[in-house]
C-alpha positions as CSV (number, residue, x, y, z in Angstrom):
1,X,161.9,138.0,124.3
2,X,164.6,135.9,126.2
3,X,162.4,134.1,128.2
4,X,160.7,133.1,125.4
5,X,163.7,131.4,123.9
6,X,165.0,129.9,126.7
7,X,161.4,128.3,127.4
8,X,162.2,126.9,123.7
9,X,165.5,125.8,124.0
10,X,165.8,122.2,124.2
11,X,168.5,122.1,126.2
12,X,167.2,124.8,129.2
13,X,164.2,122.7,129.0
14,X,166.1,119.5,129.6
15,X,167.6,121.2,132.4
16,X,164.5,122.1,133.6
17,X,163.0,118.8,133.6
18,X,166.0,117.5,135.5
19,X,165.5,119.5,138.4
20,X,162.0,119.5,138.8
21,X,162.3,115.4,139.4
22,X,164.9,116.2,141.5
23,X,162.8,118.4,143.6
24,X,159.8,116.5,143.5
25,X,162.2,112.9,144.6
26,X,163.4,115.0,147.2
27,X,160.1,116.1,148.6
28,X,158.7,112.7,148.8
29,X,161.6,111.1,150.4
30,X,161.2,114.7,153.4
31,X,157.1,113.5,153.0
32,X,157.8,110.1,153.8
33,X,160.5,110.8,156.6
34,X,157.5,112.9,158.1
35,X,155.0,110.1,158.2
36,X,157.0,107.5,159.4
37,X,158.7,109.9,161.7
38,X,155.4,111.1,162.8
39,X,152.8,108.0,163.2
40,X,155.0,105.0,162.8
41,X,158.5,106.2,164.4
42,X,159.5,102.3,165.0
43,X,160.3,102.2,161.3
44,X,162.0,105.5,161.0
45,X,165.5,103.6,160.4
46,X,163.8,100.9,158.0
47,X,162.8,103.9,155.3
48,X,166.3,105.5,156.1
49,X,167.6,102.7,155.0
50,X,165.6,102.2,152.0
51,X,166.2,105.8,150.8
52,X,169.8,105.5,150.7
53,X,169.5,104.0,146.9
54,X,168.6,105.5,144.7
55,X,164.4,105.8,144.5
56,X,162.0,106.1,141.4
57,X,159.6,109.2,142.3
58,X,156.5,107.1,141.5
59,X,157.7,104.7,144.2
60,X,157.9,107.3,146.3
61,X,154.7,108.8,146.1
62,X,152.7,105.0,146.2
63,X,154.4,104.8,149.8
64,X,153.8,107.9,150.8
65,X,149.5,107.4,150.2
66,X,150.2,104.3,151.5
67,X,151.5,105.3,154.8
68,X,148.9,108.1,155.1
69,X,146.3,105.7,154.9
70,X,147.5,102.4,156.5
71,X,146.7,102.6,160.6
72,X,148.7,99.9,161.7
73,X,152.2,99.5,162.0
74,X,152.8,96.5,160.6
75,X,150.7,97.1,158.0
76,X,153.4,100.1,156.9
77,X,156.0,97.8,158.0
78,X,155.0,95.2,154.9
79,X,154.6,98.2,152.5
80,X,158.2,99.0,153.4
81,X,159.4,94.9,152.9
82,X,157.6,94.8,149.5
83,X,158.7,97.8,148.9
84,X,162.3,96.7,149.4
85,X,161.9,93.0,147.8
86,X,160.3,94.7,144.7
87,X,163.3,97.6,144.1
88,X,166.5,95.3,145.6
């Protein structure tokens, strides 16, 4: 079947994996914007500046989790600052 042949093709697998990673990265970026926009709107410009650069999906995921768990805007700001320093 054509579907099985495509799935076994190395070029198809690489293209699919790249698309999957791009989708996951974009999902994490949208999640960050939604979380910060809702919970810490005063940090929105800082998050947008952070996301202008290409970001590792695991870093974005870590930030999403951190920002979901924290209640304090100062802790959230510190988490963002730490990420900017680490990734620069």
